[in-house]
C-alpha positions in Angstrom: -27.5 0.4 49.6 -25.1 3.0 48.3 -24.8 6.5 49.8 -26.2 8.0 46.6 -29.2 5.7 46.8 -29.9 6.8 50.4 -30.0 10.5 49.4 -33.4 12.0 48.9 -34.2 13.2 45.4 -36.8 15.9 45.0 -39.1 15.4 42.0 -41.6 18.3 42.1 -42.5 21.7 43.5 -45.7 23.4 44.4 -46.8 26.2 42.0 -45.1 29.5 42.6 -42.5 28.3 45.1 -38.7 28.6 44.8 -37.5 25.6 42.8 -34.2 26.4 41.2 -31.2 28.8 41.4 -28.8 29.6 38.6 -25.5 31.5 38.5 -24.6 33.7 35.5 -20.9 34.3 35.2 -18.5 35.9 32.7 -16.1 33.0 33.4 -18.2 29.8 34.0 -15.1 27.5 34.2 -13.5 29.5 37.0 -16.9 29.9 38.8 -17.4 26.1 38.6 -14.1 25.5 40.2 -14.8 28.0 43.0 -18.2 26.6 43.9 -17.1 23.0 43.4 -14.5 23.5 46.1 -16.8 25.6 48.4 -19.8 23.3 48.4 -18.5 20.0 47.1 -20.4 20.3 43.8 -19.6 18.5 40.6 -19.7 20.5 37.4 -22.0 18.9 34.7 -22.2 21.3 31.8 -24.9 23.9 32.7 -25.6 22.4 36.1 -23.9 21.8 39.4 -24.6 18.4 41.0 -24.3 16.9 44.4 -24.2 13.2 44.7 -25.4 12.9 41.1 -28.4 15.2 41.8 -28.8 18.7 40.2 -28.7 21.4 42.8 -28.0 24.6 40.8 -27.5 26.0 37.3 -24.6 27.7 35.6 -24.6 29.9 32.5 -22.6 32.6 30.8 -23.7 36.1 31.6 -25.2 38.1 28.7 -26.8 41.5 28.2 -30.1 40.2 29.6 -28.5 38.0 32.3 -26.0 40.1 34.3 -23.5 38.3 36.6 -25.1 36.9 39.8 -27.4 34.3 41.3 -31.0 34.1 40.1 -33.7 32.4 42.1 -36.6 30.7 40.0 -40.2 30.0 40.9 -42.0 27.0 39.5 -45.1 27.6 37.4 -47.4 25.2 35.6 -48.4 27.9 33.0 -45.6 30.4 32.2 -47.8 32.7 30.0 -50.5 32.9 32.6 -48.0 33.8 35.3 -46.4 36.4 33.1 -49.8 38.0 32.5 -50.4 38.2 36.2 -47.0 39.7 36.8 -47.8 42.4 34.3 -51.3 43.1 35.7 -49.6 43.5 39.2 -47.1 46.1 38.0 -44.1 44.0 37.2 -42.5 43.6 33.8 -40.8 40.9 31.8 -37.0 41.2 31.2 -36.6 38.0 29.2 -39.5 36.5 27.3 -40.3 32.7 27.5 -37.5 30.7 25.9 -36.7 27.0 25.8 -34.2 25.8 28.3 -32.6 22.5 29.4 -35.7 20.6 30.7 -38.3 23.3 30.5 -39.1 26.9 29.6 -38.0 30.0 31.4 -38.7 33.8 31.6 -37.2 36.5 33.8 -39.3 39.2 35.4 -38.8 42.2 37.7 -41.0 43.5 40.4 -42.0 47.2 40.5 -38.9 48.0 42.7 -36.5 46.2 40.4 -36.0 42.8 42.2 -35.4 40.2 39.5 -36.6 36.6 39.7 -36.9 33.7 37.2 -40.0 31.7 36.3 -39.6 28.1 35.4 -42.1 25.8 33.7 -40.6 22.3 33.8 -41.1 19.6 31.3 -38.8 16.7 32.4 -36.9 18.8 35.0 -38.8 20.3 37.9 -35.8 22.0 39.6 -33.3 21.3 42.3 -33.2 17.5 43.0 -31.9 17.8 46.6 -32.7 19.9 49.6 -32.4 20.3 53.3 -28.8 19.2 53.4 -25.4 20.9 53.1 -24.7 22.1 49.6 -28.3 22.7 48.5 -30.5 25.7 47.9 -31.7 27.2 51.2 -34.0 30.1 52.2 -34.1 32.8 49.5 -34.8 36.3 50.7 -36.2 39.5 49.1 -34.1 42.4 50.3 -36.1 45.6 50.0 -36.6 49.1 51.4 -40.3 49.0 50.6 -42.0 45.9 52.1 -45.5 47.4 51.7 -45.0 47.7 47.9 -43.5 44.2 47.8 -46.5 42.8 49.8 -48.9 44.3 47.2 -47.0 43.0 44.2 -46.2 39.4 45.4 -49.7 39.0 46.8 -51.3 40.0 43.5 -48.8 38.3 41.2 -48.3 35.0 43.1 -50.9 34.9 45.8 -48.3 35.2 48.5 -49.0 36.5 52.0 -46.3 38.5 53.9 -46.0 38.0 57.6 -43.5 40.5 59.0 -42.4 42.6 62.0 -40.0 45.5 62.0 -39.3 45.1 58.2 -38.3 41.4 58.4 -40.5 38.4 57.8 -41.5 35.5 55.6 -43.6 34.8 52.6 -46.4 32.2 52.8 -47.9 30.5 49.7 -51.5 29.5 49.1 -51.1 26.5 51.4 -49.7 28.8 54.1 -46.3 27.2 53.9 -43.3 29.5 54.5 -41.4 29.5 51.2 -39.1 32.6 51.4 -38.0 35.5 53.5 -37.9 39.2 53.5 -35.2 41.4 55.0 -34.8 45.2 55.2 -32.4 46.8 52.7 -31.5 50.1 51.3 -31.6 51.6 47.8 -33.9 49.3 45.9 -34.7 45.6 46.0 -33.1 42.3 45.0 -33.5 38.6 45.7 -30.7 37.0 47.6 -29.9 33.3 47.0 -28.9 31.1 49.9 -27.2 27.7 50.4 -27.1 25.4 53.4 -23.7 24.5 54.8 -22.6 22.3 57.7 -20.2 24.8 59.3 -20.9 28.4 58.6 -17.6 29.8 59.9 -15.5 27.2 58.1 -17.3 27.9 54.9 -16.8 31.7 55.2 -13.1 31.2 55.9 -12.8 28.9 53.0 -14.5 31.4 50.7 -11.9 34.1 51.7 -9.0 31.7 51.2 -10.2 31.1 47.6 -10.3 34.9 46.8 -13.9 35.6 47.9 -15.0 37.9 50.6 -17.3 38.0 53.7 -19.8 40.8 53.3 -21.7 40.1 56.6 -20.0 38.1 59.3 -21.7 35.0 60.6 -24.5 35.8 63.1 -27.4 33.9 64.6 -31.1 34.6 63.8 -33.3 32.3 65.8 -32.3 28.7 65.0 -30.2 29.6 62.0 -26.8 31.1 61.5 -26.3 33.3 58.5 -23.4 35.0 56.6 -23.4 36.9 53.3 -20.4 36.2 51.0 -19.1 37.4 47.7 -17.4 35.1 45.2 -14.1 36.2 43.5 -16.1 37.4 40.5 -18.5 39.7 42.4 -21.6 37.5 42.8 -23.2 37.8 46.3 -24.9 34.9 48.1 -25.8 33.8 51.6 -24.9 30.7 53.5 -27.0 29.2 56.3 -26.5 26.6 58.9 -28.8 25.3 61.7 -27.9 26.3 65.2 -28.1 23.6 67.8 -28.6 24.9 71.4 -28.4 22.4 74.2 -31.6 22.0 76.2 -31.4 21.5 79.9 -34.3 20.1 81.9 -34.5 20.9 85.6 -36.8 19.1 88.0 -37.6 20.7 91.3 -38.1 18.1 94.0 -40.2 20.6 95.9 -42.9 20.3 93.2 -43.3 16.6 93.5 -46.0 15.1 95.8 -44.8 13.9 99.2 -44.8 10.2 99.9 -46.3 8.9 103.0 
């Protein structure tokens, strides 16, 4: 069996969960070269692939798609989800349009954080996950978590569990699907990608003309760093942290033998 055949291929996503991430760039060719070297991606037109599986999108920035990474949520009914977004206080920035493998719309929450909605036909979203080079834990950065909790709860049925401004979003099935982190001056969704070695990836980004915005640090069982590509797009990299576990047995606690 080949390496490609052993790789897992994701074929579907639960409704209103992160399913896809796409980069808009004024220079897609140079962006493709940068991310290809950073994550080991292959450029395939409007998509990046890893081992033959689509893992992210690439498009040219336009007036309604400024430079940067855009996280998408899956939806079985785009119009119904857009109606719920509007009723919850959000607004539509880009009305439903046909795209490669489905239909897409772009919306903003009441605080200005932008997110995509994706109704797939023959393409559900990222075809790989939980391995280096794939979409990881997206986070809403916001200075108003209470307003965010009201909007995302009403629009998508999400529940926010948080302490001291940071937390995680749960969907209808109570699965953790995204994070929330404190920020300043507004709100935005931060895309993230899993890597094998967070420090090596941050160093490689800098060597290729990018920058480290937040140095690698540990948060529980994950190490995180925020980077910026040479063209200004910000994103996060994440890697699992493996701590050795030591087990100690006290002989004094064992029963005595006669």
